[in-house]
TORPA-4810 file (N, C-alpha, C, O; in nm, 3 decimals):
<nodes>
NODE_1_-1.624_-0.331_0.799_-1.526_-0.197_0.711_-1.634_-0.138_0.634_-1.656_-0.174_0.519_M
NODE_2_-1.697_-0.054_0.688_-1.792_0.034_0.580_-1.729_0.153_0.559_-1.780_0.244_0.493_N
NODE_3_-1.598_0.159_0.622_-1.544_0.362_0.570_-1.480_0.315_0.460_-1.417_0.211_0.440_D
NODE_4_-1.504_0.403_0.397_-1.438_0.433_0.252_-1.308_0.446_0.212_-1.256_0.411_0.106_L
NODE_5_-1.246_0.515_0.335_-1.108_0.530_0.381_-1.045_0.398_0.437_-0.938_0.361_0.390_T
NODE_6_-1.099_0.332_0.524_-1.043_0.179_0.545_-1.032_0.099_0.465_-0.931_0.029_0.458_E
NODE_7_-1.178_0.083_0.345_-1.170_0.024_0.251_-1.050_0.031_0.153_-0.995_-0.072_0.115_L
NODE_8_-1.003_0.175_0.106_-0.916_0.196_0.011_-0.788_0.172_0.116_-0.683_0.149_0.056_N
NODE_9_-0.778_0.173_0.242_-0.605_0.152_0.296_-0.570_0.023_0.296_-0.453_-0.016_0.286_K
NODE_10_-0.746_-0.105_0.317_-0.762_-0.228_0.273_-0.728_-0.325_0.164_-0.697_-0.444_0.169_F
NODE_11_-0.743_-0.230_0.050_-0.762_-0.232_-0.044_-0.596_-0.231_-0.167_-0.548_-0.294_-0.262_A
NODE_12_-0.568_-0.109_-0.077_-0.405_-0.067_-0.207_-0.294_-0.168_-0.086_-0.174_-0.190_-0.105_K
NODE_13_-0.350_-0.202_-0.005_-0.269_-0.353_0.102_-0.270_-0.446_0.041_-0.158_-0.490_0.013_R
NODE_14_-0.377_-0.513_-0.005_-0.384_-0.605_-0.074_-0.354_-0.624_-0.232_-0.343_-0.740_-0.273_Y
NODE_15_-0.343_-0.538_-0.305_-0.259_-0.500_-0.414_-0.128_-0.504_-0.418_-0.062_-0.577_-0.493_A
NODE_16_-0.073_-0.401_-0.312_0.086_-0.486_-0.284_0.098_-0.604_-0.253_0.203_-0.664_-0.278_K
NODE_17_-0.018_-0.671_-0.182_0.037_-0.777_-0.146_0.083_-0.912_-0.228_0.156_-1.008_-0.210_A
NODE_18_0.001_-0.864_-0.324_-0.051_-0.920_-0.468_0.120_-0.908_-0.575_0.166_-0.987_-0.657_W
NODE_19_0.181_-0.759_-0.516_0.303_-0.791_-0.642_0.443_-0.779_-0.539_0.541_-0.708_-0.561_C
NODE_20_0.416_-0.894_-0.390_0.552_-0.926_-0.328_0.604_-1.027_-0.392_0.722_-1.060_-0.398_S
NODE_21_0.479_-1.092_-0.455_0.600_-1.263_-0.461_0.602_-1.345_-0.381_0.679_-1.441_-0.392_Q
NODE_22_0.503_-1.326_-0.261_0.471_-1.410_-0.129_0.341_-1.435_-0.120_0.264_-1.345_-0.086_D
NODE_23_0.305_-1.538_-0.143_0.142_-1.583_-0.151_0.046_-1.599_-0.036_-0.076_-1.613_-0.030_P
NODE_24_0.164_-1.591_0.078_0.085_-1.588_0.227_0.089_-1.489_0.249_0.067_-1.483_0.370_E
NODE_25_0.105_-1.387_0.210_0.096_-1.205_0.187_-0.062_-1.184_0.172_-0.135_-1.119_0.247_K
NODE_26_-0.102_-1.265_0.043_-0.264_-1.228_-0.016_-0.352_-1.323_0.075_-0.458_-1.290_0.128_V
NODE_27_-0.290_-1.443_0.084_-0.391_-1.543_0.196_-0.421_-1.449_0.305_-0.537_-1.446_0.348_A
NODE_28_-0.332_-1.374_0.354_-0.334_-1.349_0.484_-0.454_-1.216_0.503_-0.483_-1.157_0.607_A
NODE_29_-0.506_-1.195_0.369_-0.616_-1.122_0.374_-0.751_-1.182_0.383_-0.854_-1.117_0.399_F
NODE_30_-0.745_-1.304_0.371_-0.873_-1.457_0.363_-0.884_-1.440_0.511_-0.789_-1.411_0.583_F
NODE_31_-1.004_-1.461_0.551_-1.084_-1.538_0.651_-0.995_-1.662_0.641_-0.955_-1.687_0.527_A
NODE_32_-0.950_-1.754_0.751_-0.931_-1.893_0.768_-1.010_-1.991_0.671_-0.929_-2.054_0.603_E
NODE_33_-1.118_-2.019_0.647_-1.194_-2.064_0.567_-1.243_-1.956_0.433_-1.289_-2.004_0.329_F
NODE_34_-1.228_-1.830_0.448_-1.232_-1.782_0.335_-1.207_-1.802_0.194_-1.109_-1.876_0.195_G
NODE_35_-1.240_-1.777_0.066_-1.239_-1.843_-0.028_-1.235_-1.717_-0.124_-1.274_-1.604_-0.094_S
NODE_36_-1.164_-1.768_-0.276_-1.177_-1.702_-0.383_-1.209_-1.768_-0.530_-1.174_-1.886_-0.537_I
NODE_37_-1.247_-1.733_-0.607_-1.320_-1.791_-0.701_-1.282_-1.676_-0.807_-1.254_-1.563_-0.768_S
NODE_38_-1.281_-1.718_-0.973_-1.136_-1.684_-1.041_-1.265_-1.721_-1.207_-1.260_-1.816_-1.285_I
NODE_39_-1.371_-1.592_-1.205_-1.438_-1.597_-1.363_-1.539_-1.758_-1.365_-1.556_-1.846_-1.451_N
NODE_40_-1.591_-1.736_-1.219_-1.672_-1.878_-1.202_-1.595_-2.023_-1.181_-1.656_-2.128_-1.203_N
NODE_41_-1.500_-2.021_-1.151_-1.399_-2.099_-1.135_-1.446_-2.156_-1.012_-1.530_-2.095_-0.945_G
NODE_42_-1.393_-2.285_-0.969_-1.439_-2.352_-0.841_-1.351_-2.258_-0.740_-1.245_-2.204_-0.772_P
NODE_43_-1.403_-2.251_-0.634_-1.337_-2.220_-0.518_-1.226_-2.222_-0.475_-1.216_-2.337_-0.434_A
NODE_44_-1.098_-2.153_-0.450_-1.017_-2.186_-0.331_-1.121_-2.185_-0.208_-1.214_-2.105_-0.197_A
NODE_45_-1.089_-2.285_-0.119_-1.122_-2.212_-0.008_-1.029_-2.270_0.092_-0.992_-2.388_0.094_V
NODE_46_-0.991_-2.165_0.187_-0.915_-2.169_0.310_-0.776_-2.111_0.241_-0.753_-2.102_0.120_G
NODE_47_-0.687_-2.074_0.356_-0.589_-1.984_0.271_-0.430_-2.053_0.201_-0.330_-2.004_0.148_R
NODE_48_-0.480_-2.202_0.240_-0.347_-2.248_0.148_-0.371_-2.266_0.013_-0.284_-2.248_-0.071_A
NODE_49_-0.521_-2.312_-0.022_-0.599_-2.336_-0.144_-0.532_-2.110_-0.211_-0.470_-2.040_-0.290_A
NODE_50_-0.592_-2.115_-0.128_-0.546_-1.923_-0.173_-0.427_-1.869_-0.194_-0.407_-1.783_-0.279_I
NODE_51_-0.334_-1.919_-0.113_-0.193_-1.895_-0.194_-0.135_-1.945_-0.261_-0.023_-1.907_-0.296_A
NODE_52_-0.229_-2.119_-0.330_-0.168_-2.139_-0.437_-0.246_-2.082_-0.536_-0.197_-2.082_-0.649_R
NODE_53_-0.330_-2.045_-0.523_-0.378_-1.992_-0.645_-0.295_-1.832_-0.705_-0.291_-1.776_-0.815_E
NODE_54_-0.239_-1.800_-0.574_-0.165_-1.659_-0.605_-0.016_-1.689_-0.636_0.075_-1.612_-0.667_A
NODE_55_-0.018_-1.805_-0.620_0.153_-1.864_-0.621_0.132_-1.874_-0.776_0.205_-1.801_-0.843_Q
NODE_56_0.022_-1.973_-0.857_0.019_-1.955_-1.036_0.052_-1.822_-1.068_0.162_-1.790_-1.113_A
NODE_57_-0.028_-1.753_-1.049_-0.048_-1.613_-1.101_0.130_-1.566_-1.095_0.198_-1.567_-1.198_F
NODE_58_0.196_-1.522_-0.944_0.299_-1.493_-0.929_0.404_-1.586_-1.042_0.489_-1.533_-1.113_M
NODE_59_0.371_-1.750_-1.037_0.472_-1.767_-1.099_0.509_-1.754_-1.218_0.625_-1.759_-1.259_T
NODE_60_0.402_-1.736_-1.287_0.325_-1.691_-1.433_0.408_-1.540_-1.442_0.494_-1.548_-1.530_T
NODE_61_0.406_-1.409_-1.378_0.436_-1.326_-1.399_0.557_-1.304_-1.298_0.519_-1.220_-1.217_F
NODE_62_0.652_-1.334_-1.277_0.774_-1.282_-1.205_0.767_-1.148_-1.163_0.805_-1.119_-1.050_P
NODE_63_0.721_-1.059_-1.243_0.721_-0.920_-1.229_0.612_-0.855_-1.203_0.606_-0.735_-1.176_D
NODE_64_0.508_-0.941_-1.210_0.343_-0.868_-1.164_0.382_-0.751_-1.068_0.449_-0.747_-0.966_M
NODE_65_0.309_-0.652_-1.147_0.215_-0.526_-1.042_0.109_-0.577_-1.052_0.086_-0.671_-1.128_I
NODE_66_0.020_-0.517_-0.970_-0.114_-0.516_-0.947_-0.075_-0.411_-0.857_0.007_-0.384_-0.769_V
NODE_67_-0.246_-0.327_-0.971_-0.245_-0.184_-0.857_-0.424_-0.194_-0.824_-0.512_-0.264_-0.875_T
NODE_68_-0.427_-0.109_-0.735_-0.587_-0.086_-0.680_-0.628_0.035_-0.778_-0.564_0.138_-0.754_M
NODE_69_-0.733_0.047_-0.897_-0.753_0.113_-0.963_-0.891_0.189_-0.896_-0.914_0.306_-0.926_D
NODE_70_-0.977_0.118_-0.808_-1.075_0.188_-0.744_-1.116_0.070_-0.640_-1.042_-0.024_-0.613_K
NODE_71_-1.259_0.092_-0.578_-1.266_0.017_-0.475_-1.387_0.089_-0.439_-1.386_0.212_-0.435_V
NODE_72_-1.516_0.007_-0.407_-1.647_0.120_-0.369_-1.742_-0.027_-0.292_-1.750_-0.147_-0.317_A
NODE_73_-1.796_0.059_-0.199_-1.850_-0.076_-0.145_-2.002_-0.071_-0.270_-2.047_0.021_-0.338_A
NODE_74_-2.050_-0.238_-0.253_-2.135_-0.260_-0.365_-2.254_-0.268_-0.282_-2.320_-0.362_-0.326_H
NODE_75_-2.306_-0.222_-0.199_-2.459_-0.260_-0.152_-2.440_-0.386_-0.080_-2.337_-0.406_-0.017_G
NODE_76_-2.565_-0.501_-0.089_-2.552_-0.595_-0.053_-2.492_-0.719_-0.094_-2.493_-0.828_-0.037_E
NODE_77_-2.434_-0.681_-0.213_-2.333_-0.766_-0.323_-2.224_-0.750_-0.217_-2.163_-0.856_-0.214_E
NODE_78_-2.158_-0.640_-0.104_-2.052_-0.684_-0.091_-1.931_-0.515_-0.126_-1.974_-0.400_-0.116_G
NODE_79_-1.826_-0.542_-0.155_-1.694_-0.468_-0.201_-1.687_-0.482_-0.288_-1.746_-0.587_-0.313_T
NODE_80_-1.624_-0.414_-0.425_-1.572_-0.432_-0.525_-1.494_-0.318_-0.512_-1.531_-0.203_-0.489_K
NODE_81_-1.326_-0.382_-0.538_-1.233_-0.392_-0.585_-1.169_-0.407_-0.766_-1.176_-0.505_-0.840_F
NODE_82_-1.134_-0.323_-0.782_-1.086_-0.285_-0.897_-0.933_-0.290_-0.971_-0.902_-0.171_-0.965_H
NODE_83_-0.826_-0.356_-1.035_-0.746_-0.391_-1.034_-0.675_-0.371_-1.195_-0.740_-0.343_-1.296_W
NODE_84_-0.559_-0.388_-1.192_-0.539_-0.396_-1.310_-0.389_-0.446_-1.312_-0.305_-0.377_-1.255_T
NODE_85_-0.352_-0.561_-1.374_-0.224_-0.681_-1.382_-0.124_-0.595_-1.482_-0.152_-0.537_-1.587_L
NODE_86_0.004_-0.606_-1.412_0.073_-0.583_-1.569_0.149_-0.711_-1.498_0.139_-0.756_-1.384_T
NODE_87_0.255_-0.763_-1.647_0.393_-0.807_-1.613_0.392_-0.882_-1.780_0.318_-0.865_-1.877_G
NODE_88_0.556_-1.003_-1.746_0.545_-1.026_-1.825_0.554_-1.181_-1.821_0.642_-1.236_-1.756_T
NODE_89_0.474_-1.242_-1.882_0.488_-1.395_-1.896_0.640_-1.493_-1.932_0.682_-1.545_-2.036_N
NODE_90_0.681_-1.488_-1.816_0.825_-1.545_-1.828_0.880_-1.656_-1.732_0.992_-1.709_-1.738_T
NODE_91_0.754_-1.687_-1.621_0.718_-1.807_-1.583_0.807_-1.929_-1.682_0.868_-1.909_-1.787_G
NODE_92_0.785_-2.077_-1.593_0.802_-2.201_-1.657_0.723_-2.203_-1.805_0.600_-2.217_-1.808_P
NODE_93_0.790_-2.191_-1.911_0.725_-2.220_-2.040_0.632_-2.094_-2.093_0.539_-2.110_-2.172_G
NODE_94_0.676_-1.951_-2.030_0.615_-1.856_-2.055_0.611_-1.815_-2.208_0.683_-1.873_-2.289_G
NODE_95_0.519_-1.703_-2.247_0.584_-1.697_-2.414_0.687_-1.573_-2.402_0.780_-1.564_-2.482_T
NODE_96_0.668_-1.470_-2.290_0.779_-1.337_-2.266_0.713_-1.259_-2.348_0.775_-1.189_-2.428_G
NODE_97_0.582_-1.258_-2.341_0.461_-1.159_-2.375_0.442_-1.058_-2.244_0.469_-1.072_-2.125_K
NODE_98_0.397_-0.977_-2.304_0.374_-0.827_-2.188_0.213_-0.900_-2.177_0.180_-1.000_-2.241_R
NODE_99_0.135_-0.831_-2.092_0.036_-0.864_-2.031_-0.046_-0.718_-1.991_0.026_-0.618_-2.006_V
NODE_100_-0.125_-0.702_-1.964_-0.222_-0.583_-1.889_-0.387_-0.605_-1.899_-0.468_-0.572_-1.985_R
NODE_101_-0.398_-0.665_-1.788_-0.552_-0.700_-1.766_-0.589_-0.575_-1.669_-0.514_-0.511_-1.594_I
NODE_102_-0.729_-0.561_-1.694_-0.780_-0.502_-1.564_-0.922_-0.609_-1.532_-0.993_-0.670_-1.613_S
NODE_103_-0.927_-0.603_-1.381_-1.090_-0.700_-1.409_-1.096_-0.586_-1.237_-1.051_-0.477_-1.200_G
NODE_104_-1.183_-0.699_-1.178_-1.215_-0.665_-1.064_-1.266_-0.807_-0.937_-1.267_-0.925_-0.969_Y
NODE_105_-1.299_-0.761_-0.808_-1.297_-0.922_-0.711_-1.440_-0.844_-0.641_-1.433_-0.740_-0.575_E
NODE_106_-1.518_-0.889_-0.659_-1.651_-0.900_-0.585_-1.630_-0.980_-0.414_-1.619_-1.100_-0.391_L
NODE_107_-1.630_-0.890_-0.335_-1.578_-0.937_-0.174_-1.668_-0.930_-0.088_-1.768_-0.860_-0.102_W
NODE_108_-1.640_-1.017_0.033_-1.790_-1.011_0.095_-1.714_-1.013_0.236_-1.702_-1.126_0.283_K
NODE_109_-1.658_-0.903_0.316_-1.570_-0.911_0.411_-1.639_-0.928_0.529_-1.759_-0.898_0.529_I
NODE_110_-1.582_-0.975_0.641_-1.646_-1.089_0.736_-1.659_-0.960_0.869_-1.627_-0.844_0.847_D
NODE_111_-1.704_-1.001_0.985_-1.655_-0.974_1.106_-1.525_-0.903_1.146_-1.509_-0.797_1.207_H
NODE_112_-1.431_-0.995_1.093_-1.350_-0.972_1.141_-1.241_-0.865_1.066_-1.130_-0.836_1.112_A
NODE_113_-1.307_-0.809_0.925_-1.241_-0.703_0.861_-1.137_-0.840_0.733_-1.023_-0.808_0.698_G
NODE_114_-1.186_-0.948_0.695_-1.079_-1.006_0.634_-1.211_-1.044_0.540_-1.328_-1.057_0.575_L
NODE_115_-1.156_-1.055_0.421_-1.243_-1.108_0.279_-1.232_-1.242_0.329_-1.131_-1.310_0.345_I
NODE_116_-1.386_-1.277_0.357_-1.489_-1.409_0.350_-1.476_-1.475_0.214_-1.428_-1.584_0.183_G
NODE_117_-1.523_-1.391_0.151_-1.549_-1.446_0.000_-1.470_-1.368_-0.103_-1.492_-1.249_-0.085_E
NODE_118_-1.393_-1.387_-0.198_-1.376_-1.298_-0.332_-1.441_-1.361_-0.457_-1.435_-1.484_-0.463_S
NODE_119_-1.479_-1.321_-0.519_-1.540_-1.346_-0.650_-1.455_-1.282_-0.777_-1.483_-1.166_-0.805_K
NODE_120_-1.370_-1.338_-0.842_-1.266_-1.251_-0.904_-1.345_-1.270_-1.071_-1.414_-1.365_-1.110_G
NODE_121_-1.307_-1.146_-1.146_-1.366_-1.168_-1.323_-1.289_-1.078_-1.397_-1.283_-0.963_-1.352_H
NODE_122_-1.235_-1.101_-1.490_-1.131_-1.008_-1.620_-1.177_-1.135_-1.701_-1.212_-1.248_-1.667_F
NODE_123_-1.162_-1.062_-1.840_-1.178_-1.097_-1.956_-1.069_-1.206_-2.021_-0.977_-1.181_-2.099_D
NODE_124_-1.108_-1.333_-1.965_-1.028_-1.438_-2.010_-0.982_-1.465_-2.168_-0.884_-1.532_-2.201_S
NODE_125_-1.046_-1.420_-2.230_-1.023_-1.422_-2.361_-0.918_-1.364_-2.402_-0.825_-1.410_-2.468_A
NODE_126_-0.945_-1.207_-2.340_-0.844_-1.148_-2.384_-0.703_-1.111_-2.296_-0.614_-1.030_-2.321_E
NODE_127_-0.718_-1.196_-2.193_-0.592_-1.216_-2.151_-0.544_-1.374_-2.197_-0.446_-1.426_-2.144_Y
NODE_128_-0.615_-1.434_-2.288_-0.513_-1.575_-2.279_-0.492_-1.510_-2.487_-0.474_-1.595_-2.574_E
NODE_129_-0.496_-1.419_-2.508_-0.456_-1.333_-2.664_-0.343_-1.284_-2.607_-0.235_-1.313_-2.660_R
NODE_130_-0.345_-1.190_-2.469_-0.223_-1.128_-2.470_-0.087_-1.239_-2.353_0.006_-1.204_-2.280_Q
NODE_131_-0.131_-1.343_-2.380_-0.036_-1.446_-2.374_0.020_-1.481_-2.458_0.131_-1.534_-2.455_L
NODE_132_-0.031_-1.463_-2.530_0.039_-1.586_-2.693_0.079_-1.468_-2.769_0.161_-1.488_-2.859_K
NODE_133_0.012_-1.275_-2.739_0.076_-1.201_-2.871_0.098_-1.062_-2.805_0.121_-0.958_-2.868_H
NODE_134_0.088_-1.071_-2.689_0.110_-0.940_-2.616_0.022_-0.829_-2.577_-0.065_-0.799_-2.659_G
NODE_135_0.028_-0.751_-2.450_-0.063_-0.621_-2.464_-0.047_-0.531_-2.604_-0.126_-0.438_-2.593_V
NODE_136_0.005_-0.524_-2.697_0.038_-0.406_-2.771_-0.013_-0.436_-2.892_-0.048_-0.344_-2.966_D
NODE_137_-0.030_-0.602_-2.942_-0.058_-0.662_-3.084_-0.217_-0.648_-3.128_-0.255_-0.690_-3.237_S
</nodes>
């Protein structure tokens, strides 16, 4: 999937899956034994584990919207998917605060056109601050 048009379509569908409140839709973008790690944390390996990671965000932000900011081939490192998440922390034990955080995932796409590996990155200190105080404070 080297064609930029195809990468854009894939990335837009992936962002839409994150908005669906259906973690299986996110997991379906990954190879059967694909993985995702967030901010250099332990990797969730396999679709069931990836679905659990997605479910955690979906539970925290029932109104979560993930938008694709841009996607680009990133040489031998893979594909860089830039995103913005907005949502209100109204899940169990939530603060009721609105969050808007941007980041990216560095993807390695496998021969079947699925994500074999994703390494996600965002500013965790800013995320924690927004969870407590909201995006506008």
